[in-house]
VOGU-3710 file (C-alpha; in Angstrom, 3 decimals, decimal comma):
1> mgssaprtfa> 0,000/0,000/0,000  1,552/3,335/-1,039  1,762/6,549/0,908  -1,453/8,511/1,319  0,312/11,868/0,853  -1,159/13,931/-2,009  0,640/13,778/-5,346  2,080/17,018/-6,640  2,784/18,373/-10,090  4,628/21,577/-10,967
11> gypvrpkagr> 4,679/22,420/-7,294  0,896/22,080/-6,981  -1,226/19,304/-5,416  -3,006/17,147/-7,956  -6,536/16,115/-7,001  -7,891/13,830/-9,724  -11,580/13,064/-9,730  -12,767/9,746/-8,389  -12,166/7,001/-10,906  -9,855/9,174/-13,015
21> vvrlgalppc> -6,053/8,873/-13,088  -3,980/11,945/-13,856  -0,900/10,414/-15,467  2,269/12,354/-14,707  4,657/10,079/-16,519  8,042/8,791/-15,421  10,353/11,275/-13,726  14,138/11,192/-13,508  15,197/9,845/-10,111  17,910/12,476/-9,906
31> vpryarysap> 15,429/15,335/-9,601  12,719/15,305/-6,897  9,257/16,537/-7,967  9,179/19,518/-5,626  12,734/20,554/-6,468  12,415/20,247/-10,223  9,222/22,291/-10,450  10,150/25,010/-8,004  10,527/28,403/-9,674  11,450/31,035/-7,090
41> hagkaardav> 11,314/33,800/-9,672  7,827/32,966/-10,873  5,781/36,090/-10,246  2,129/36,819/-9,618  1,053/36,489/-13,237  2,535/32,986/-13,354  0,597/32,103/-10,241  -2,654/33,366/-11,783  -2,575/30,448/-14,226  -0,005/27,754/-15,003
51> lrelrirnla> -0,240/25,100/-17,686  0,556/21,891/-15,821  0,086/19,302/-18,529  -0,829/18,982/-22,196  -2,442/15,713/-23,281  -2,794/14,789/-26,946  -4,557/11,808/-28,468  -4,881/10,929/-32,181  -3,645/14,295/-33,447  -1,582/14,291/-36,656
61> vieslavpfg> 1,016/11,507/-36,144  0,566/11,341/-32,353  -1,569/8,579/-30,901  -1,152/9,361/-27,190  1,142/11,812/-25,434  1,175/13,658/-22,104  3,620/16,543/-21,644  4,185/18,135/-18,201  5,143/21,770/-17,717  6,138/23,853/-14,713
71> pglniltget> 6,238/27,520/-13,713  8,938/29,764/-15,120  10,778/29,050/-18,376  9,969/25,734/-20,093  12,307/24,870/-22,987  11,418/22,223/-25,558  14,241/20,917/-27,761  14,717/18,034/-30,148  15,659/17,168/-33,678  13,797/18,730/-36,569
81> gagksimvda> 10,677/16,693/-37,281  10,494/15,228/-33,771  6,992/16,636/-33,265  7,653/19,874/-31,362  5,476/21,948/-33,686  2,573/19,521/-33,246  2,405/20,534/-29,585  2,112/24,196/-30,559  -0,565/23,278/-33,104  -2,373/21,319/-30,383
91> ltlllgeraq> -2,314/24,360/-28,100  -3,752/26,610/-30,806  -6,615/24,133/-31,243  -7,059/23,960/-27,470  -7,381/27,753/-27,431  -10,231/27,767/-29,941  -8,628/27,884/-33,378  -10,912/26,593/-36,119  -10,077/23,000/-36,973  -10,093/20,916/-40,150
101> paetirtgae> -10,804/17,458/-38,694  -10,068/15,621/-41,934  -6,553/17,082/-42,007  -5,945/17,098/-38,255  -7,128/13,722/-36,944  -4,608/10,882/-37,101  -5,034/8,476/-39,989  -7,168/5,530/-38,940  -8,831/7,325/-36,015  -12,329/8,788/-35,938
111> satiegvfal> -11,676/11,463/-33,310  -8,893/13,437/-31,666  -8,648/14,905/-28,168  -6,516/17,738/-26,827  -6,591/18,418/-23,102  -4,854/21,088/-21,046  -4,619/21,027/-17,255  -4,227/24,496/-15,726  -3,622/25,537/-12,125  -5,588/28,700/-11,328
121> satgpipall> -5,497/31,232/-8,536  -8,688/31,835/-6,573  -9,085/35,396/-7,874  -8,330/37,306/-11,037  -9,836/37,790/-14,508  -9,737/34,122/-15,524  -11,711/32,760/-12,513  -14,090/35,707/-12,933  -14,626/34,821/-16,615  -15,301/31,200/-15,694
131> rehgvapedg> -17,770/32,124/-12,955  -19,539/34,481/-15,362  -20,238/31,474/-17,598  -21,151/29,102/-14,780  -17,863/27,170/-14,628  -16,286/26,649/-11,212  -12,574/25,732/-10,958  -12,258/22,562/-8,885  -9,594/22,785/-6,164  -7,854/25,516/-8,147
141> qlivrrelvr> -7,722/23,361/-11,271  -9,185/23,871/-14,728  -9,204/21,086/-17,309  -9,846/22,310/-20,833  -10,710/19,535/-23,285  -11,517/19,741/-26,955  -12,700/16,790/-29,001  -12,524/16,759/-32,799  -14,688/14,298/-34,726  -14,109/13,214/-38,289
151> ggrgrvflnd> -17,201/14,086/-40,311  -19,045/15,511/-37,288  -19,209/18,370/-34,835  -16,551/18,612/-32,174  -17,150/19,325/-28,505  -15,585/21,561/-25,848  -15,486/20,810/-22,125  -14,372/22,923/-19,165  -14,001/20,722/-16,075  -16,221/18,136/-17,804
161> anatltllek> -18,996/20,714/-18,370  -20,083/21,417/-21,950  -18,899/24,778/-23,284  -19,023/26,692/-26,557  -16,198/27,346/-28,968  -16,823/31,076/-28,496  -16,191/30,767/-24,754  -13,097/28,671/-25,470  -11,730/31,407/-27,724  -12,395/34,049/-25,083
171> lgealveihg> -10,772/31,893/-22,393  -7,828/31,137/-24,664  -7,160/34,838/-25,201  -6,987/35,329/-21,433  -4,884/32,220/-20,742  -2,241/31,783/-23,443  -0,453/33,847/-26,052  1,481/32,172/-28,868  4,237/34,021/-30,735  5,553/32,634/-33,990
181> qhehqallrp> 3,999/31,764/-37,326  0,538/31,639/-35,782  -2,492/33,873/-35,934  -3,425/33,309/-32,276  -1,499/36,337/-31,033  -3,120/39,089/-29,010  -0,340/41,562/-29,838  -1,210/41,296/-33,517  -4,621/42,833/-32,831  -4,381/46,647/-32,995
191> grhldlldgf> -7,301/46,945/-30,576  -4,984/45,801/-27,778  -2,166/48,230/-28,506  -3,762/51,209/-26,765  -4,308/49,089/-23,640  -0,642/48,048/-23,668  0,561/51,609/-24,202  -1,594/52,905/-21,337  -0,355/50,100/-19,111  3,262/50,853/-20,000
201> gglgilrdkl> 2,793/54,569/-19,358  0,924/54,037/-16,084  -2,081/55,818/-17,568  -4,751/53,352/-16,517  -6,112/55,501/-13,686  -6,331/58,594/-15,908  -8,109/56,611/-18,617  -10,536/55,061/-16,128  -11,444/58,504/-14,792  -11,964/59,761/-18,331
211> hrrfeewqgl> -14,093/56,697/-19,117  -16,334/57,190/-16,089  -16,758/60,901/-16,838  -17,531/60,124/-20,486  -20,219/57,627/-19,461  -21,712/60,274/-17,156  -21,731/62,747/-20,050  -23,459/60,199/-22,275  -26,106/59,457/-19,646  -26,866/63,140/-19,077
221> grelaeleaa> -27,038/63,669/-22,830  -29,639/60,928/-23,190  -31,641/62,442/-20,340  -31,538/65,884/-21,940  -32,555/64,442/-25,313  -35,616/62,861/-23,705  -36,560/66,173/-22,103  -36,126/68,064/-25,351  -38,093/65,470/-27,309  -40,993/65,896/-24,858
231> ahdraarlel> -40,820/69,682/-24,827  -43,051/70,214/-27,900  -46,106/68,602/-26,270  -45,402/69,836/-22,741  -47,919/72,740/-22,996  -50,646/70,507/-24,420  -50,147/67,975/-21,647  -50,179/70,690/-18,996  -53,487/72,029/-20,383  -55,001/68,559/-20,507
241> yqaaiteida> -53,959/67,735/-16,953  -55,186/71,095/-15,654  -58,635/70,636/-17,204  -58,935/67,127/-15,766  -57,862/68,215/-12,293  -60,304/71,158/-12,388  -63,159/68,832/-13,336  -62,312/66,369/-10,553  -61,921/69,102/-7,951  -65,250/70,687/-8,966
251> arlrpgeeee> -67,009/67,356/-8,402  -65,782/67,266/-4,782  -65,755/63,505/-4,707  -65,867/61,690/-1,418  -64,836/58,052/-0,942  -67,951/55,868/-0,442  -70,297/58,562/-1,762  -71,336/56,657/-4,853  -72,464/53,607/-2,856  -74,486/55,810/-0,491
261> lrderkrlqh> -76,192/57,559/-3,409  -77,113/54,292/-5,063  -78,746/53,059/-1,849  -80,714/56,310/-1,438  -81,829/56,243/-5,075  -83,182/52,739/-4,634  -85,243/53,789/-1,609  -86,692/56,796/-3,415  -87,518/54,769/-6,507  -89,524/52,239/-4,365
271> aerlaegaaa> -90,918/54,621/-1,714  -94,611/53,798/-2,365  -94,071/50,075/-2,158  -91,947/50,433/0,976  -94,608/52,596/2,706  -97,490/50,270/1,836  -95,590/47,177/2,921  -94,520/48,711/6,217  -98,151/49,845/6,965  -99,561/46,370/6,223
281> ayrhlyedpa> -97,001/44,719/8,441  -97,762/47,193/11,222  -101,452/46,370/11,036  -100,830/42,639/11,213  -98,579/43,027/14,174  -100,472/45,670/16,226  -103,572/47,433/14,901  -105,893/44,597/13,791  -108,187/43,020/16,407  -106,441/39,733/15,785
291> aaaarlgqai> -102,975/41,308/15,627  -99,954/39,313/16,671  -99,288/41,542/19,684  -102,774/41,069/21,104  -102,795/37,297/20,540  -99,349/36,977/22,144  -100,577/38,899/25,203  -103,565/36,622/25,544  -101,401/33,525/25,284  -98,985/34,796/27,945
301> aalrdlarid> -101,862/35,583/30,355  -103,335/32,064/29,967  -99,960/30,355/30,458  -99,132/32,471/33,475  -102,403/31,328/35,121  -101,533/27,703/34,316  -98,009/28,126/35,693  -99,571/28,509/39,160  -100,599/24,890/38,746  -97,467/23,574/36,968
311> talepivqsl> -94,252/25,444/37,540  -92,734/23,752/34,497  -94,507/26,431/32,407  -92,677/29,296/34,095  -89,609/29,219/31,761  -91,934/29,257/28,770  -93,795/32,223/30,149  -90,479/34,037/30,696  -89,407/33,381/27,090  -92,744/34,642/25,772
321> dtaavqldeg> -92,464/37,750/27,958  -89,108/38,435/26,351  -90,611/37,875/22,905  -93,433/40,273/23,744  -90,904/42,960/24,681  -88,945/42,418/21,440  -92,166/42,421/19,416  -93,160/45,713/21,005  -89,759/47,238/20,137  -89,999/45,949/16,589
331> vralrayrdg> -93,494/47,378/16,195  -92,355/50,813/17,376  -89,376/50,711/14,974  -91,635/49,638/12,107  -94,032/52,517/12,860  -91,139/54,971/12,793  -89,890/53,529/9,443  -93,462/53,737/7,983  -93,792/57,322/9,055  -90,302/58,157/7,680
341> vvfdpprlde> -90,799/56,910/4,098  -90,949/59,965/1,848  -91,869/60,593/-1,781  -89,240/63,150/-3,088  -88,946/63,256/-6,920  -86,666/66,357/-6,865  -84,202/64,563/-4,596  -84,301/61,541/-6,905  -83,459/63,755/-9,888  -80,579/65,322/-7,955
351> ierrldaigr> -79,157/61,888/-7,109  -79,398/60,808/-10,750  -77,453/63,872/-11,873  -74,774/63,307/-9,236  -74,347/59,668/-10,188  -74,088/60,632/-13,851  -71,297/63,105/-13,020  -69,413/60,512/-11,005  -69,872/57,976/-13,825  -68,359/60,340/-16,390
361> lrrkhgetvh> -65,266/60,839/-14,193  -64,938/57,094/-13,655  -65,064/56,415/-17,381  -62,212/58,906/-17,909  -59,943/58,186/-14,954  -60,751/54,920/-13,181  -63,242/52,288/-12,203  -63,958/53,705/-8,734  -64,060/57,064/-6,974  -60,847/56,032/-5,219
371> avlaarerma> -59,164/55,414/-8,613  -60,364/58,819/-9,897  -58,845/60,571/-6,859  -55,574/58,633/-7,311  -55,455/59,689/-10,974  -55,902/63,270/-9,891  -52,817/62,997/-7,640  -50,749/61,455/-10,432  -51,683/64,216/-12,857  -50,835/66,851/-10,275
381> aemerlaqse> -47,397/65,254/-9,755  -46,841/65,070/-13,509  -47,785/68,740/-13,861  -45,223/69,598/-11,238  -42,584/67,520/-13,051  -43,420/69,136/-16,385  -43,259/72,555/-14,813  -39,821/71,720/-13,458  -38,548/69,962/-16,607  -37,543/73,149/-18,373
391> agarelrerl> -35,551/74,228/-15,334  -34,105/70,692/-15,260  -33,164/70,925/-18,921  -31,307/74,165/-18,289  -29,459/72,581/-15,382  -28,570/69,550/-17,527  -27,202/71,763/-20,273  -25,035/73,567/-17,733  -23,755/70,262/-16,301  -23,044/68,922/-19,788
401> drirgelatr> -21,073/72,053/-20,645  -18,995/71,684/-17,481  -18,329/67,983/-18,109  -17,573/68,660/-21,779  -14,886/71,134/-20,766  -13,483/68,726/-18,177  -13,445/65,874/-20,706  -11,631/68,000/-23,251  -8,960/68,875/-20,685  -8,582/65,276/-19,530
411> aldlatrreq> -8,538/63,875/-23,078  -5,875/66,305/-24,308  -3,761/65,652/-21,214  -4,102/61,896/-21,729  -3,210/62,254/-25,412  -0,074/64,205/-24,515  0,972/61,628/-21,928  0,350/58,839/-24,433  2,609/60,512/-26,972  5,312/60,820/-24,323
421> aaarleglvv> 4,858/57,178/-23,283  4,958/56,107/-26,940  8,273/57,901/-27,444  9,745/56,101/-24,415  8,306/52,774/-25,553  9,691/53,171/-29,069  13,186/53,803/-27,742  13,077/50,875/-25,332  11,737/48,444/-27,949  14,387/49,475/-30,485
431> aelaelgldk> 17,080/48,961/-27,847  15,691/45,548/-26,941  15,474/44,531/-30,595  19,055/45,610/-31,182  20,140/43,363/-28,313  18,106/40,567/-29,892  20,096/40,744/-33,119  17,977/43,033/-35,295  20,207/45,665/-36,915  18,728/49,175/-36,823
441> pvfqarfvre> 15,087/48,174/-36,499  12,270/50,720/-36,565  9,395/50,539/-34,109  6,628/53,117/-34,001  3,388/53,653/-32,165  1,150/55,266/-34,796  -1,644/57,467/-33,468  -4,918/57,738/-35,356  -7,483/60,416/-34,487  -10,822/60,900/-36,193
451> ragpgdlavg> -12,754/64,085/-36,817  -15,899/64,417/-34,754  -19,150/63,935/-36,614  -22,724/64,984/-35,818  -23,575/64,001/-32,285  -19,932/63,323/-31,340  -18,018/65,171/-28,671  -15,325/67,260/-30,355  -12,056/67,978/-28,542  -9,257/70,395/-29,302
461> segwrlgprg> -8,805/72,917/-32,045  -8,856/70,144/-34,658  -12,206/68,826/-33,440  -11,087/65,257/-32,678  -13,820/62,770/-31,790  -13,756/61,825/-28,116  -14,670/58,268/-27,152  -14,646/56,372/-23,861  -10,873/55,769/-24,174  -9,993/59,277/-25,286
471> vdqveflfsp> -9,245/60,681/-28,732  -6,553/58,149/-29,614  -6,321/54,905/-31,478  -2,868/53,331/-31,524  -1,247/50,707/-33,696  2,312/49,397/-33,347  4,367/49,453/-36,570  7,662/47,667/-37,207  10,396/47,486/-39,803  13,315/45,083/-39,304
481> npgeeprpla> 15,584/46,773/-41,855  16,648/50,392/-42,461  14,899/52,050/-45,370  11,809/49,859/-45,196  8,476/51,441/-44,398  7,230/50,390/-40,939  4,281/48,018/-41,232  1,680/46,614/-38,823  2,940/43,749/-36,709  0,523/41,351/-38,392
491> riasggelsr> 2,314/41,944/-41,707  5,771/40,924/-40,496  6,683/38,053/-42,792  9,447/36,385/-40,770  8,347/34,209/-37,876  11,721/34,772/-36,183  11,494/38,547/-36,486  7,932/38,462/-35,251  8,810/36,280/-32,249  11,729/38,497/-31,255
501> tmlalkvila> 9,609/41,618/-31,654  6,991/40,072/-29,384  9,692/39,039/-26,918  11,031/42,599/-26,806  7,531/43,939/-26,195  6,882/41,338/-23,515  10,097/42,268/-21,693  9,039/45,911/-21,610  5,313/45,424/-21,139  5,521/42,600/-18,598
511> asdavpvlif> 3,941/44,688/-15,839  0,999/45,825/-17,986  0,150/42,629/-19,861  -1,603/40,035/-17,730  -1,677/36,981/-20,047  -0,140/34,320/-17,769  1,177/31,769/-20,298  3,412/32,722/-23,247  4,642/30,425/-26,016  7,527/31,412/-28,308
521> devdvgiggk> 8,073/29,450/-31,515  10,841/30,306/-33,996  12,256/32,975/-31,708  15,756/31,690/-32,594  15,432/31,860/-36,377  18,439/33,561/-37,968  20,390/34,244/-34,770  23,231/32,655/-32,857  26,134/33,357/-30,515  25,767/36,417/-28,294
531> tadtvgkklr> 22,322/37,303/-29,655  21,030/33,831/-28,808  22,377/34,193/-25,274  20,598/37,531/-24,997  17,347/35,955/-26,195  17,706/33,309/-23,486  18,215/35,957/-20,824  15,200/37,899/-22,069  13,054/34,783/-22,012  14,074/34,097/-18,436
541> qvarsrqvlc> 13,359/37,725/-17,544  9,830/37,429/-18,949  9,405/34,087/-17,175  9,918/35,771/-13,805  6,350/37,078/-13,974  4,586/34,346/-15,939  4,975/30,878/-17,439  6,902/30,695/-20,716  7,274/27,818/-23,188  9,935/28,209/-25,862
551> ithlpqiacy> 10,770/25,837/-28,705  14,398/26,270/-29,722  17,302/24,665/-31,566  19,936/26,833/-29,900  21,900/25,674/-26,830  22,491/29,289/-25,739  18,725/29,583/-25,181  18,120/26,065/-23,861  20,604/26,514/-21,027  18,342/29,128/-19,393
561> adhhlradkr> 15,463/26,697/-18,863  13,829/26,176/-15,506  12,298/23,007/-16,962  13,899/21,339/-19,974  11,939/18,919/-22,162  13,182/16,996/-25,186  11,101/15,585/-28,023  12,347/12,396/-29,681  11,078/10,472/-32,663  11,926/6,882/-33,402
571> veegrtvtav> 10,472/3,871/-35,218  9,147/0,905/-33,266  7,563/-2,103/-34,960  7,349/-0,223/-38,212  5,492/2,780/-36,744  6,693/6,259/-35,818  6,894/6,828/-32,068  7,170/10,308/-30,507  8,156/10,815/-26,879  8,801/13,839/-24,669
581> avlgredrar> 11,330/13,471/-21,854  11,848/15,657/-18,770  15,602/16,131/-18,475  17,684/16,059/-15,309  21,110/17,659/-14,889  23,276/15,219/-16,821  20,640/14,631/-19,476  20,401/18,387/-19,922  24,153/18,599/-20,320  24,097/15,854/-22,958
591> evarmlgges> 21,211/17,526/-24,812  22,959/20,908/-24,801  26,145/19,153/-25,943  24,222/17,543/-28,819  22,847/20,939/-29,789  26,402/22,336/-29,716  28,135/19,644/-31,728  25,619/17,403/-33,429  24,804/13,778/-32,693  28,337/12,897/-31,545
601> vtetslrhar> 28,634/14,037/-27,949  32,261/14,384/-26,849  33,856/15,221/-23,541  34,725/18,615/-24,973  31,131/19,341/-25,966  29,910/18,032/-22,595  32,325/20,300/-20,761  31,224/23,236/-22,863  27,561/22,350/-22,214  28,121/22,213/-18,451
611> elldqaggap> 29,838/25,579/-18,582  26,868/27,046/-20,438  24,453/25,620/-17,871  26,527/26,866/-14,948  26,883/30,334/-16,455  23,130/30,476/-17,084  22,398/29,241/-13,561  19,922/26,800/-14,969  21,242/23,333/-14,275  18,623/22,096/-13,496
621> grgaarraaa> 17,485/25,147/-11,588  18,460/27,154/-8,554  18,122/26,638/-4,814  16,633/23,332/-3,716  16,658/21,934/-7,242  20,408/22,527/-7,658  21,254/20,921/-4,319  18,964/17,949/-4,966  20,405/17,347/-8,417  24,000/17,724/-7,239
631> gagrgregea> 23,466/15,167/-4,502  21,764/12,706/-6,797  24,632/12,533/-9,272  24,128/11,191/-12,740  20,596/10,162/-13,639  18,688/8,988/-16,608  15,970/10,719/-18,510  12,305/9,935/-17,841  9,657/10,008/-20,492  6,847/12,464/-19,677
641> ggaerrg> 3,586/10,728/-20,261  5,360/7,831/-21,989  6,133/7,377/-25,624  3,491/7,972/-28,223  2,397/4,577/-29,498  2,015/3,633/-33,164  1,938/7,277/-34,238
//
């Protein structure tokens, strides 16, 4: 029975779901897990998201492969054609690039799967994006899986929950940036350049204040437009409301009045019948010789005499006495009612007129007197609002004028600061590019400003259109050679030039660009010697604040790795087999020696390789990793995720 301690990967605990094995692959015994994947220089951005593992099945020539990564600088080396570019292609598909299943899926297979395991922080834009779409990271882990189906529709999963390709693209833009001969590059989109420039110049707070003030100006403008649109019928509405209120007030309505009038009208309409009925009842009860009152009195007298004989009759006599009293009271009340019935045709006419007036008001303003009175209050409030609206419109115009002046001042100040920041950025990028082996490059931040049109807010003497981000649009332009016209970054033909340009920008913009995982492909094209060493240093510098994966053929770059991986291709049983190995100290030295001198590794090339690793401080890392590797001595390489079978 093994230890119950949690497994770790890239310095993070791995918590696979029940029934699911997260395969880490064989690891060199010379390098402990914790030591190898420690990256003391990994900054906050790297901790926001780290790609732990890439799993590929049935993609191109690969049948099954799992590649582990760690924080900091990950270097992937290997012979040409060993399958390194397939991993970059797999990542572009994992990030949402449109796929051609017929060309992508391995021959003989019906589907392909690419899976990326990411470690996430608890807060930040990526967890917020996931929560916005109902996806919850599990124990700080996000598993992104994309399935491609030959002749069918593929599927996307985030932590085993179905997702859309649109969400995958949005998530991919926030997670990973790829630099090389690939379209999936955020820096190639001019819409991002202004954000990067503002971040570089520390102008985010100024821009946010301008944005908030601009939104306030827009909201007030909409409010004023509504007031002005209603101004033409304001007088007519005031007249209408005044007439209605006057009519209601003149009626002097009282809650409950209508019900009382209806009852009175009914009595007046049936007065004769009521009087005759009451008189007849009175006679039957009291006036007739055989009236009920007289007969009841006689009955009580007879029973009272009998009660002297049988006392059992006494309660009955008492009850009849009570009934006689109640009958007497009822008779008196009936007499009063009979005498009070009146015949009043004028009063009946008056009631009819009053009910007609109330009915007219109800038909106009509500079903009841209460509703009519409530309508009167609403119209009075609306009249007050209309009376105040003109004063409100004047106040809004004054506020808009003040904000317009403030926006103009802020926008022009921001534009000036952007121009100053652009000049600093241009100089720094050119210096970085020169260090990266580009002779006399040209880098420019081109500003574009549009004239304000109808309805726009114009700023400055030229009347520039002001938007929520100011008056500026910015696009980065680049020319690698003197005399050539600077062109947009997307039109740089050379993958190597493009990668080095992106690397230079990343070095400078590291603090203002929050994408946590960067991939550089072809960054070493056309360079060598001192320039290659500089590229390696720059890559490590960028990797201090985020995770970097670089594919390279140059030993001067490979020696700066925090985590060194090698791709190999061989033939087993007549089929191509691709494997990716995690290299320990001696295996790194042999790989760097191979890169220095070809397939024949000599003691001289090994010594040179060890010197490169020691000078770079990257053999196999620093701190605990160095001490662990030194104590372990020579080791052997371990295949990450095993060899790809029958590729």
